[in-house]
C-alpha positions in Angstrom: -45.1 36.1 17.2 -43.0 33.1 16.7 -41.4 33.8 13.4 -37.6 34.1 13.4 -38.0 36.8 10.9 -39.8 39.2 13.3 -36.9 40.7 15.2 -33.4 39.9 16.3 -34.0 39.3 20.0 -36.4 36.3 19.7 -34.2 35.0 16.9 -31.1 35.2 19.1 -32.9 33.7 22.0 -34.0 30.8 19.8 -30.5 30.3 18.5 -29.0 30.3 22.0 -31.7 27.9 23.3 -31.3 25.4 20.4 -27.5 25.6 20.5 -27.5 24.9 24.2 -29.9 22.0 23.8 -27.7 20.4 21.0 -24.6 20.7 23.1 -26.3 19.3 26.2 -27.8 16.4 24.3 -24.6 15.6 22.6 -22.6 15.5 25.9 -25.2 13.1 27.4 -25.2 10.8 24.4 -21.4 10.6 24.1 -21.0 10.1 27.9 -23.6 7.2 27.6 -21.7 5.7 24.7 -18.4 5.8 26.7 -20.1 3.8 29.4 -22.2 1.2 27.4 -20.2 1.2 24.1 -23.4 0.8 22.0 -22.9 2.6 18.7 -26.5 2.1 17.3 -27.9 3.7 20.4 -25.6 6.7 20.0 -26.5 7.1 16.3 -30.2 7.0 17.1 -29.9 9.4 20.0 -27.9 12.0 18.0 -30.4 11.7 15.1 -33.3 12.2 17.5 -31.7 15.2 19.1 -31.1 16.8 15.7 -34.7 15.9 14.6 -36.1 17.7 17.6 -33.9 20.8 17.1 -34.7 21.0 13.4 -38.4 20.6 14.1 -38.4 23.5 16.5 -36.4 25.7 14.1 -38.7 24.8 11.3 -41.8 25.7 13.3 -40.3 29.0 14.2 -39.5 29.8 10.6 -43.1 30.3 9.7 -42.9 28.6 6.3 -45.9 28.0 4.0 -48.1 24.9 4.7 -47.0 23.3 1.3 -43.5 22.7 2.5 -41.7 19.8 4.3 -38.4 19.2 5.9 -36.9 15.9 4.7 -33.9 14.0 6.0 -31.8 12.3 3.2 -28.6 10.3 3.0 -27.3 8.8 6.2 -29.3 11.2 8.3 -32.4 10.0 6.4 -31.4 6.4 7.2 -31.8 7.3 10.8 -28.2 7.3 11.7 -26.0 10.3 12.6 -22.4 9.9 13.4 -20.9 12.5 15.8 -19.3 14.8 13.1 -21.2 13.7 10.0 -23.1 16.1 7.7 -26.8 16.6 8.3 -28.2 16.3 4.8 -31.7 17.8 4.4 -34.1 18.5 1.6 -36.5 21.4 1.9 -39.4 20.2 -0.2 -41.6 22.8 -1.8 -45.1 22.5 -3.2 -44.3 25.2 -5.7 -41.5 27.7 -6.6 -41.0 30.0 -3.6 -41.9 33.7 -3.6 -39.6 36.4 -2.3 -40.9 36.1 1.3 -40.5 32.3 1.4 -37.1 32.5 -0.1 -36.0 35.0 2.6 -37.4 32.7 5.4 -35.6 29.7 3.9 -32.3 31.6 3.8 -32.7 32.6 7.4 -33.6 29.0 8.4 -30.5 27.6 6.7 -28.3 30.3 8.3 -29.7 29.5 11.7 -28.9 25.8 11.3 -25.3 26.6 10.4 -25.1 29.0 13.4 -26.1 26.1 15.6 -22.9 24.3 14.6 -24.6 21.7 12.4 -22.7 20.6 9.2 -25.7 21.2 7.0 -25.9 19.9 3.5 -29.1 21.4 2.2 -31.1 21.5 -1.1 -34.3 23.3 -1.8 -36.5 21.7 -4.5 -40.0 20.9 -5.7 -41.1 17.4 -6.4 -40.5 17.8 -10.1 -37.0 19.2 -9.5 -36.2 16.3 -7.2 -37.1 13.8 -10.0 -35.1 15.7 -12.6 -32.0 15.9 -10.4 -32.4 12.2 -9.4 -32.6 11.2 -13.1 -29.4 13.1 -13.9 -27.3 12.3 -10.8 -27.0 8.8 -9.2 -25.9 10.4 -5.9 -29.1 12.4 -5.6 -31.1 9.3 -6.5 -29.4 7.4 -3.8 -29.8 10.1 -1.1 -33.6 10.3 -1.9 -33.8 6.5 -1.6 -33.4 6.9 2.2 -35.6 10.1 2.5 -37.4 10.4 5.8 -39.9 13.1 6.8 -38.7 15.2 9.8 -41.5 17.7 9.9 -43.9 19.6 7.6 -46.5 18.6 5.0 -46.8 14.8 5.1 -48.9 14.6 2.0 -46.3 16.5 0.0 -43.7 14.1 1.2 -45.9 11.1 0.3 -46.3 12.7 -3.2 -42.5 12.7 -3.6 -42.3 9.1 -2.5 -44.9 7.9 -5.0 -43.3 9.9 -7.8 -39.8 8.6 -6.9 -40.9 5.0 -6.7 -42.7 5.2 -10.1 -39.6 6.7 -11.7 -37.1 4.2 -10.2 -35.5 1.9 -12.7 -34.0 -0.9 -10.5 -31.9 -2.3 -13.3 -30.3 1.0 -14.2 -29.8 1.8 -10.5 -28.0 -1.6 -10.1 -25.7 -0.9 -13.0 -24.9 2.6 -11.8 -24.1 1.6 -8.3 -22.1 -1.4 -9.4 -20.0 0.9 -11.6 -19.7 3.4 -8.8 -18.5 0.7 -6.4 -15.9 -0.5 -8.8 -14.5 3.0 -9.2 -14.4 3.4 -5.4 -12.6 0.1 -5.0 -10.1 1.1 -7.6 -9.4 4.3 -5.7 -8.5 2.2 -2.7 -6.4 -0.2 -4.8 -9.1 -2.9 -4.8 -8.0 -4.2 -1.4 -9.5 -4.2 2.0 -6.0 -4.8 3.4 -4.5 -1.4 3.1 -2.5 -0.6 6.3 -4.6 2.6 6.7 -8.1 1.7 5.5 -11.1 4.0 5.3 -13.7 2.1 7.4 -16.4 3.8 5.4 -15.2 3.8 1.8 -12.5 1.0 1.5 -13.6 -2.4 0.0 -15.3 -4.4 2.7 -16.3 -1.2 4.7 -19.6 0.4 5.6 -20.3 1.7 2.2 -20.2 -1.8 0.7 -22.9 -2.8 3.1 -25.0 0.2 2.3 -24.7 -0.4 -1.4 -26.3 -3.8 -1.0 -29.2 -2.4 1.0 -29.7 0.4 -1.5 -29.9 -2.0 -4.4 -32.3 -4.3 -2.6 -34.4 -1.4 -1.6 -34.5 0.1 -5.1 -35.6 -3.3 -6.4 -38.3 -3.6 -3.8 -36.7 -6.7 -2.4 -35.8 -5.7 1.2 -34.6 -2.8 3.3 -32.8 -4.6 6.1 -30.6 -7.7 6.6 -33.4 -9.6 8.2 -35.8 -9.0 5.3 -33.0 -10.0 2.9 -32.8 -13.3 4.8 -36.6 -13.7 4.7 -36.6 -13.2 1.0 -33.9 -15.8 0.6 -31.1 -13.6 -0.7 -29.0 -14.5 2.3 -29.2 -17.0 5.1 -30.1 -16.2 8.6 -26.5 -17.0 9.6 -25.2 -14.6 6.9 -27.6 -11.9 8.1 -26.4 -12.2 11.6 -22.8 -12.0 10.5 -23.4 -8.9 8.4 -25.2 -7.2 11.3 -22.2 -8.0 13.5 -19.7 -6.6 11.0 -21.8 -3.5 10.4 -22.0 -2.9 14.2 -18.2 -3.3 14.5 -17.5 -0.8 11.6 -20.0 1.7 13.1 -18.3 1.3 16.5 -14.9 2.1 15.0 -16.2 5.0 12.9 -17.9 6.6 16.0 -14.7 6.2 18.0 -12.7 7.8 15.1 -15.0 10.8 15.1 -14.8 11.2 18.8 -11.0 10.8 18.9 -10.3 13.2 16.1 -13.0 15.8 17.2 -14.0 16.0 13.5 -15.3 13.8 10.7 -12.6 11.2 10.2 -13.1 7.8 8.7 -9.5 6.7 8.1 -7.8 4.3 10.5 -4.5 6.0 10.1 -1.5 4.8 12.1 -1.7 7.8 14.4 -5.0 6.8 15.8 -5.0 3.0 15.6 -3.5 2.5 19.1 -6.0 4.9 20.7 -9.0 3.3 19.0 -7.7 -0.2 20.0 -7.3 0.8 23.6 -10.7 2.4 23.7 -12.1 -1.0 22.6 -10.3 -2.6 25.5 -7.4 -4.1 23.5 -4.0 -4.1 25.0 -0.4 -4.6 23.9 1.0 -8.0 24.9 4.5 -9.4 25.1 7.7 -7.6 24.6 10.7 -7.4 22.2 10.3 -9.6 19.2 7.3 -11.2 20.7 5.4 -7.9 21.3 2.1 -7.5 19.6 0.7 -4.0 19.7 -3.0 -3.3 20.6 -3.3 -1.7 17.2 -2.3 -5.0 15.5 -5.1 -6.9 17.3 -7.5 -4.2 16.2 -6.4 -4.2 12.6 -6.4 -8.0 12.3 -10.0 -8.0 13.6 -10.8 -5.2 11.1 -9.3 -7.2 8.1 -11.1 -10.4 9.0 -14.4 -8.5 9.2 -13.8 -6.6 5.9 -12.9 -9.9 4.2 -16.2 -11.4 5.4 -18.1 -8.4 4.0 -16.3 -8.6 0.7 -17.2 -12.3 0.4 -20.8 -11.9 1.4 -21.2 -8.9 -0.8 -20.1 -11.0 -3.8 -22.9 -13.5 -3.0 -25.6 -10.9 -2.5 -24.6 -9.0 -5.6 -25.0 -12.1 -7.7 -28.3 -13.0 -6.1 -29.7 -9.5 -6.6 -28.5 -9.4 -10.2 -30.1 -12.8 -10.8 -33.5 -11.5 -9.6 -33.2 -8.2 -11.5 -31.9 -9.8 -14.8 -33.6 -13.2 -15.1 -32.1 -15.2 -17.9 -32.4 -18.7 -19.3 -30.3 -21.3 -17.5 -27.7 -22.5 -20.0 -26.3 -25.5 -18.1 -23.4 -27.8 -19.2 -22.2 -30.6 -16.9 -18.5 -30.5 -16.1 -18.5 -33.7 -14.0 -20.8 -35.3 -11.5 -20.0 -32.5 -8.9 -20.0 -29.3 -11.0 -21.9 -27.7 -13.9 -21.2 -24.7 -16.0 -24.1 -22.3 -15.7 -24.2 -19.2 -17.9 -20.4 -19.2 -18.0 -20.0 -19.7 -14.2 -19.0 -22.8 -12.3 -21.8 -24.1 -10.1 -22.3 -27.1 -7.8 -24.5 -29.9 -9.0 -26.2 -30.2 -5.6 -26.3 -28.2 -2.4 -24.5 -31.0 -0.5 -21.6 -31.5 -2.9 -18.9 -30.2 -0.5 -20.4 -32.1 2.5 -20.5 -35.4 0.5 -17.1 -34.9 -1.2 -14.9 -32.5 0.8 -12.1 -32.7 -1.8 -14.4 -30.8 -4.2 -13.6 -27.7 -2.1 -10.2 -27.7 -3.8 -11.4 -29.3 -7.1 -13.5 -26.2 -7.9 -10.3 -24.1 -8.0 -8.5 -26.6 -10.1 -11.3 -26.5 -12.6 -11.2 -22.7 -12.6 -7.5 -22.8 -13.5 -8.0 -25.4 -16.2 -11.0 -23.7 -17.8 -10.0 -20.1 -18.4 -13.3 -19.4 -20.2 -15.2 -19.6 -16.8 -16.1 -16.2 -15.6 -16.3 -17.0 -11.9 -18.2 -19.0 -9.3 -21.9 -18.7 -8.9 -23.3 -17.2 -5.7 -24.7 -20.7 -4.8 -21.3 -22.3 -5.0 -19.6 -19.4 -3.3 -22.0 -19.6 -0.4 -21.5 -23.3 -0.1 -17.7 -22.9 -0.1 -17.9 -20.2 2.5 -20.0 -22.3 4.9 -18.2 -25.6 4.2 -14.7 -24.3 4.7 -14.7 -25.8 8.2 -14.6 -29.2 6.5 -10.9 -28.5 6.0 -9.2 -30.1 9.0 -6.2 -32.3 9.7 -7.7 -35.3 7.9 -8.6 -33.1 4.9 -5.0 -31.8 4.7 -3.6 -35.3 5.0 -5.7 -36.7 2.1 -3.5 -37.4 -0.9 -6.3 -36.3 -3.2 -6.4 -32.9 -1.7 -2.6 -32.6 -1.7 -2.6 -33.4 -5.4 -5.3 -30.9 -6.1 -3.3 -28.1 -4.3 -0.2 -28.9 -6.3 -2.3 -28.8 -9.5 -3.4 -25.3 -8.7 0.2 -24.2 -8.3 1.2 -26.0 -11.5 -1.7 -24.8 -13.6 -1.0 -23.0 -16.9 -3.2 -20.0 -16.0 -5.5 -18.6 -13.3 -3.1 -19.3 -10.4 -3.3 -15.9 -8.8 -7.1 -15.6 -9.2 -7.4 -19.0 -7.6 -5.2 -18.2 -4.6 -6.8 -14.9 -4.0 -10.3 -16.3 -4.2 -9.2 -19.1 -1.8 -7.8 -16.5 0.6 -11.0 -14.4 0.4 -13.0 -17.5 1.3 -10.6 -18.4 4.1 -9.9 -21.7 2.3 -6.2 -21.0 1.8 -5.7 -20.3 5.5 -7.6 -23.5 6.4 -5.5 -25.6 4.1 -2.2 -23.9 5.2 -2.8 -23.3 9.0 0.3 -21.1 9.4 -0.8 -18.9 6.5 -4.0 -18.3 8.4 -2.0 -16.8 11.3 -0.6 -14.0 9.0 -4.0 -13.1 7.4 -4.6 -9.5 8.2 -1.3 -9.2 10.1 0.3 -5.8 9.9 4.0 -5.1 9.3 5.3 -2.0 11.1 8.6 -1.9 9.2 7.8 1.4 7.4 8.1 0.0 3.9 5.5 -2.8 3.6 2.2 -1.2 2.6 0.3 -4.6 2.6 -0.6 -7.1 5.3 1.6 -10.2 5.3 -0.9 -12.4 3.5 -1.5 -9.8 0.8 2.3 -9.2 0.4 2.8 -12.9 -0.1 0.1 -13.1 -2.8 1.6 -10.0 -4.4 5.0 -11.7 -4.6 3.4 -14.8 -6.2 1.6 -12.5 -8.6 4.8 -10.8 -9.6 6.5 -14.1 -10.1 3.6 -15.3 -12.2 3.8 -12.3 -14.5 7.3 -13.3 -15.5 5.7 -16.3 -17.3 3.1 -14.2 -19.2 4.1 -12.9 -22.7 1.8 -9.8 -22.2 3.9 -8.7 -19.3 7.3 -9.5 -20.8 8.0 -5.9 -21.6 8.0 -4.9 -17.9 11.1 -6.9 -16.9 12.3 -8.6 -20.1 15.5 -10.0 -18.5 13.5 -11.7 -15.7 10.9 -13.0 -18.2 13.7 -14.5 -20.2 15.2 -16.2 -17.2 11.8 -17.5 -16.1 11.1 -18.9 -19.6 14.2 -21.1 -19.3 13.7 -22.0 -15.6 12.8 -25.7 -15.0 9.7 -26.3 -12.8 9.1 -22.6 -12.2 6.1 -23.5 -10.0 8.6 -24.3 -7.3 9.2 -20.5 -7.1 5.5 -20.1 -6.3 5.9 -22.5 -3.4 8.9 -20.5 -2.1 7.0 -17.2 -2.5 4.1 -18.7 -0.5 6.4 -19.6 2.4 9.0 -16.8 2.3 7.3 -14.6 4.9 4.9 -17.2 6.4 6.7 -17.1 9.8 6.3 -13.3 10.2 5.1 -12.3 13.7 6.3 -15.4 15.5 9.4 -13.8 17.0 12.9 -14.7 15.9 14.2 -15.0 12.4 11.2 -15.5 10.1 13.5 -16.7 7.3 14.7 -19.7 9.4 11.4 -20.4 11.0 9.7 -20.5 7.6 12.0 -23.2 6.4 10.5 -25.8 8.7 7.0 -24.9 7.3 8.2 -25.1 3.7 10.1 -28.4 4.2 7.0 -30.0 5.9 4.8 -28.8 3.0 7.2 -30.2 0.4 7.5 -33.6 2.1 3.8 -33.9 2.7 3.1 -33.1 -0.9 5.5 -35.8 -2.3 8.1 -33.4 -3.6 11.5 -34.8 -4.3 14.5 -34.1 -2.0 16.0 -31.9 -4.7 12.8 -29.8 -5.1 12.5 -29.6 -1.3 16.1 -28.4 -0.9 15.6 -25.7 -3.5 12.4 -24.3 -1.9 14.0 -24.4 1.6 17.1 -22.6 0.3 15.0 -19.8 -1.3 12.9 -19.4 1.9 15.9 -19.3 4.2 18.0 -17.0 2.0 15.3 -14.8 0.4 16.9 -11.6 1.9 20.5 -12.5 1.1 20.7 -11.2 -2.4 19.1 -7.8 -1.6 21.5 -7.4 1.4 24.6 -8.2 -0.7 23.5 -6.0 -3.6 22.5 -3.0 -1.6 24.9 -3.1 1.3 28.2 -4.6 0.1 30.8 -3.4 -2.4 30.2 -5.2 -5.6 33.5 -4.1 -7.0 35.2 -6.4 -4.4 36.0 -9.8 -5.9 35.8 -11.4 -2.4 32.1 -10.3 -2.1 31.2 -11.9 -5.4 33.1 -15.1 -4.6 31.4 -15.4 -1.2 28.0 -14.9 -2.7 28.7 -17.4 -5.4 29.7 -19.9 -2.8 26.5 -19.3 -0.9 24.2 -19.9 -3.9 26.3 -22.8 -5.2 24.8 -23.1 -8.8 22.9 -21.3 -11.5 19.6 -22.8 -10.6 19.7 -21.5 -7.0 21.1 -18.2 -8.2 18.4 -17.6 -10.8 15.6 -18.7 -8.4 16.9 -16.3 -5.7 17.3 -13.4 -8.2 13.7 -13.8 -9.4 12.3 -14.2 -5.9 14.3 -11.1 -4.7 12.9 -8.9 -7.5 9.4 -10.1 -6.8 9.8 -9.6 -3.1 11.0 -6.1 -3.2 8.4 -5.1 -5.8 5.7 -6.7 -3.6 6.5 -4.5 -0.5 5.4 -1.1 -1.9 5.2 0.8 -5.2 7.6 3.3 -3.7 10.4 0.9 -2.7 11.3 -0.6 -6.0 13.3 1.6 -8.4 15.7 1.3 -11.4 18.7 1.6 -9.2 17.8 -1.4 -7.1 17.1 -3.3 -10.3 20.5 -2.5 -11.7 22.3 -3.5 -8.5 20.5 -6.9 -8.5 21.1 -7.5 -12.1 24.8 -6.6 -11.8 25.2 -9.0 -8.9 23.4 -11.7 -10.8 25.6 -11.4 -13.9 28.9 -11.2 -12.0 28.0 -14.2 -9.9 26.8 -16.2 -12.9 30.3 -15.7 -14.5 31.9 -17.0 -11.4 29.6 -20.0 -11.2 30.5 -20.6 -14.9 34.1 -21.1 -14.0 35.3 -17.6 -14.8 37.1 -16.2 -11.7 36.1 -12.7 -10.7 39.5 -11.3 -11.3 40.0 -7.6 -10.6 42.6 -7.3 -13.3 40.4 -8.9 -15.9 37.4 -6.8 -14.9 39.6 -3.7 -15.1 40.8 -4.6 -18.6 37.3 -5.4 -19.8 35.9 -2.1 -18.6 38.7 0.0 -20.0 38.4 -1.6 -23.4 34.6 -1.1 -23.5 35.1 2.5 -22.4 37.7 3.1 -25.1 35.3 1.7 -27.7 32.7 4.2 -26.6 35.2 7.1 -26.7 36.0 6.3 -30.3 32.4 6.8 -31.1 32.6 10.2 -29.5 35.4 11.1 -32.1 38.1 11.8 -29.5 41.8 11.4 -30.4 43.1 7.8 -29.6 45.3 9.1 -26.8 42.8 11.6 -25.3 42.1 9.4 -22.2 45.7 8.7 -21.2 46.5 11.7 -19.1 43.3 11.3 -17.0 43.5 7.6 -16.6 47.1 7.8 -15.3 45.6 9.7 -12.3 43.0 7.0 -11.6 43.6 3.8 -9.6 42.1 0.4 -10.0 39.3 1.1 -7.4 37.9 3.8 -9.7 37.6 1.5 -12.7 36.1 -1.3 -10.7 33.4 0.9 -9.1 32.3 2.5 -12.3 30.6 1.1 -15.4 32.3 1.4 -18.7 29.6 3.9 -19.9 30.3 6.1 -16.8 34.1 5.9 -17.4 33.7 7.0 -21.0 31.2 9.8 -20.1 33.5 11.2 -17.4 36.6 10.8 -19.6 35.0 12.7 -22.4 34.1 15.6 -20.0 37.4 15.8 -18.3 40.2 14.7 -20.6 41.1 18.3 -21.5 40.4 19.8 -18.0 42.8 17.6 -16.0 44.3 20.5 -14.0 41.2 22.8 -14.1 41.2 25.5 -11.4 37.5 25.8 -11.7 35.1 23.0 -10.6 33.7 20.9 -13.3 30.1 19.7 -12.9 28.5 17.4 -15.5 25.0 16.1 -15.4 23.0 13.7 -17.5 20.0 11.4 -17.5 21.0 8.3 -15.7 21.5 5.3 -18.1 19.3 3.2 -15.9 16.4 5.3 -17.2 15.5 6.9 -13.8 17.0 10.0 -12.1 20.1 12.0 -12.9 23.8 11.2 -12.8 26.0 14.0 -11.6 29.8 14.0 -11.8 31.8 16.6 -9.8 35.6 17.2 -10.5 37.3 19.7 -8.3 40.5 20.0 -6.1 39.9 17.9 -3.1 38.7 19.6 0.1 37.7 18.1 3.5 34.0 19.1 3.5 33.3 18.5 -0.2 30.8 15.6 0.3 28.9 17.5 2.9 28.7 20.6 0.7 27.3 18.6 -2.2 24.8 16.8 0.1 23.8 20.2 1.4 23.0 21.4 -2.1 21.0 18.3 -3.0 19.2 18.6 0.4 18.1 22.2 -0.4 16.8 21.0 -3.8 14.9 18.1 -2.2 16.9 15.6 -4.3 17.1 12.0 -3.0 20.6 10.5 -3.3 20.4 6.9 -4.3 24.1 6.3 -4.8 27.4 8.1 -4.3 30.9 7.0 -5.6 33.7 9.1 -4.0 37.2 9.0 -5.6 40.4 11.0 -5.2 42.8 11.1 -8.1 46.6 10.6 -7.6 47.1 14.4 -8.2 44.7 15.5 -5.5 41.4 16.0 -7.3 38.0 14.7 -6.1 36.0 12.9 -8.8 32.7 12.2 -7.2 29.6 10.7 -8.9 26.0 10.8 -7.6 22.8 9.3 -8.7 19.8 11.4 -7.6 16.1 11.4 -8.1 13.3 13.9 -7.8 9.7 13.7 -9.0 9.9 16.6 -11.5 13.0 15.3 -13.3 10.9 13.5 -16.0 9.0 16.7 -16.8 11.8 19.2 -17.3 15.1 17.4 -17.1 16.9 19.6 -19.7 16.3 22.7 -17.6 17.2 20.9 -14.4 20.5 19.6 -15.9 21.6 23.1 -16.9 20.6 24.5 -13.5 22.4 21.9 -11.5 25.6 22.3 -13.5 25.6 26.0 -13.1 24.5 26.2 -9.4 26.7 23.4 -8.0 29.7 24.7 -9.9 29.1 28.2 -8.5 28.6 26.8 -4.9 31.9 24.8 -5.0 33.8 27.8 -6.4 32.7 30.3 -3.8 33.1 27.9 -0.8 30.6 29.8 1.3 30.3 28.9 5.0 28.5 25.6 5.5 24.9 25.8 6.7 24.1 23.9 9.9 22.1 20.7 9.3 18.3 21.1 9.7 16.4 18.3 11.3 13.9 17.6 8.6 10.3 17.0 9.4 9.4 13.3 9.9 6.5 11.8 8.0 3.3 10.9 9.9 4.2 7.3 9.6 7.7 7.7 11.0 6.4 9.7 13.9 3.9 6.9 14.8 6.5 4.1 14.4 9.9 5.7 15.1 13.0 3.5 14.5 15.7 3.3 17.1 18.7 4.6 15.1 21.6 2.2 14.8 25.2 2.9 13.8 27.7 0.1 13.2 31.4 0.8 12.3 33.7 -2.1 11.6 36.9 -2.7 9.6 36.8 -4.9 6.5 38.6 -8.3 6.3 41.8 -6.7 4.9 41.8 -3.9 7.5 42.0 -1.4 4.6 38.6 0.3 4.9 35.8 0.6 7.4 32.2 -0.3 6.8 29.8 2.2 8.3 26.2 1.0 8.5 23.4 3.3 9.5 19.6 2.6 10.1 17.1 5.4 10.9 13.8 7.0 9.9 14.0 8.8 6.6 13.7 12.5 6.7 14.9 15.6 4.7 18.5 16.4 5.4 19.5 13.1 6.9 22.4 12.4 4.6 23.7 16.0 5.0 23.7 15.5 8.8 25.7 12.3 8.4 28.1 14.0 6.0 28.7 16.8 8.5 29.7 14.4 11.2 32.1 12.5 8.9 33.7 15.9 8.0 34.1 16.8 11.6 36.2 13.6 12.2 38.1 14.0 8.9 36.8 10.6 7.7 37.3 10.0 4.0 34.3 8.6 2.1 34.8 6.2 -0.8 31.4 4.8 -1.5 27.9 5.5 -0.2 25.0 3.2 -0.8 21.8 4.9 0.2 19.0 2.4 0.5 15.6 3.9 1.1 12.8 1.5 2.1 9.7 3.6 2.2 10.1 5.6 5.5 13.2 3.7 6.5 16.8 4.2 5.4 19.6 1.6 5.6 22.7 3.4 4.4 26.2 1.8 4.0 29.4 3.8 3.6 32.9 2.6 2.9 35.3 5.0 4.7 38.8 5.4 6.0 40.8 8.0 7.9 43.7 8.2 10.4 41.3 9.2 13.2 39.6 5.8 12.9 42.7 4.1 14.2 41.7 5.1 17.7 38.9 3.0 19.4 38.0 6.0 21.5 37.5 8.1 18.3 35.4 5.4 16.7 33.1 5.3 19.8 32.7 9.1 19.8 32.0 9.1 16.0 29.2 6.5 16.5 27.8 8.6 19.4 27.7 11.8 17.4 26.1 10.0 14.4 23.4 8.6 16.7 22.7 12.1 17.9 22.5 13.3 14.3 20.1 10.5 13.5 17.9 10.9 16.6 14.2 11.5 16.0 
């Protein structure tokens, strides 16, 4: 009696036997893989082991003769990754009776008990067809159906019915749309720093989609047969098999390392996967390259090749599925327009005329109506890219073509991106090739260096387009009046090109930029501008975010560095594009305001107007008074409060802030109760909070502690003490939910913070907040730098560390301990990295020993 439904003992014996066999087989297969490193062998062996176990379980189930066990999906394809689902279809000849249903339930339960991640469906042939018609996922999984055991004729019946019902054209459209949606989910780039080796563009799924389409159309079922049918060349088939094997190898290692199904190459595992592949960290210090960097650069190169070859194959399959008349119009003797795409006039165009490799991109920019490049021309470009050598780069025709691309009225970004995908951009600019696929472990760049550079060029380009003028109107206005704005594209191309070489990439990149400009016949004036922007592309963000913009000397020094309006405007536009091109999380309205303020103040100085503190004070007071009159306050309402405020207050606050605070405080000058006022920040992002209370040593720490408990991020803090001993502190804070319920939040903050300051409860000890996964993987060595300013009046305290909850509160507690007075805090958050700058003073800082101890305690507070 072999049925598992007979009694519990035989069933338990079967379960134990099969479970032991699965475990034993698995151990042997994985051990073999660790020795020989052959992923295909592991996938086949795991599939065969599961096939055998399922067959044995099926036979023991005692199911009717008119049933079959069918593998579908990846398991049906004959591959089984260590922790992937085992997708099966139990095919029925007819609707099951009660006994059959009971046996099926017991079978599925047994398979789960064996530890298999079973994805099961139970259907008749008619139900399979109905589900397939309604759901493209079901249709795709059945495309790779494979009989494991059971009634072969029933399975053949399913295959015949499925083939007859297949509409290759509809399938092509559905899978193309599905692929576009999947790519959009992964930001349409293969160059994410934590790619999904299965789902990301250029990953395993893209390869599978091509084979599914080809199989559905009856064209081929493997790369070799695709080559035989002429859809790809033998060389391309070999490349695709190599890339597929590499991705499978990585995915297998990911599963084994994680001990579960894991397809993401997250930072935590990249080093371990790299080392398992035999890659090692090389060099040290600024010249160090991690094993993970070698792995990821290999991954990106492979993914880029897959994306490119997929483009060729999709066009070829589409041409075979949707034959149409050939509407051809000659462009010149080398190129034709075919059905809206640019095509080569003959297969040997690029071999006969190598400069046509760049000419095709010039034509794409000059003919916006062109929809793209044909598969034939794309393939020829891909294979002939090796024609780009030193002689090609030295040819004046090619240099002129490259400049025409940068100077084109439209299509620049599409051209550069397509050139990068085809490895033509890196061939033409050899140093650009070195940074293709290069990772940046600085905790705020989310793109590889080459993708970041192209993103910066894209951002710059959008300033010239009227349809994007609403995004950054001031930048668009400046760009519209900027002479030769294509020079900014050149600077953007070279600003980070020296990353990864060791040393200061800004200075190293200048040599590359100057060489490019000179070789391409640019004037000395144009070359100097590009070199200046490349060398100083970090200067403006550093000054705006780390220095005191209310200090006339800071503005004068910056104006002296940029020299004239042309250099200033170019640097401003490049800085905005550069910061925006690092990560969507890094750019915010506060950084935008700091940069714009610095630009406008410097512009006035360059225009001959000295940055006089007295003049600035008078201007701000007059503007604030004009606003106060709109509030309907008495003409003298401001006088009592303003008498208690010094020049530093007026120089560090905008006129709108001065008017807002004056309106709130003019009749509460000697208030015994704390005054807390909150409003939406005028910059359009976050909340502005003003606190007015009798000064106390731990005030800043208390306020930071409150914001910390609320999970508010402090972007800026201005600390001021009035002449009669009151603290007037202003904070700019952000939090994701502000935009949804800001009115309730404003009322809550005003009530809670006022109550907290009035009660003066004991301070809570700082809590070391949890670090993000990225910060744990790439911890920053904290740095603290304390130095006096040029006048010896204040001290500049600079702090760099991994970001975490409670960090600013921890710093504030240390400052309170040493009785250090805080005047301004600039909190710069760059993704997972913080670079905060504080302007402080205090009697204790006069002692060098105390300064050293303060720095030591701050390092301890910042320590990961």
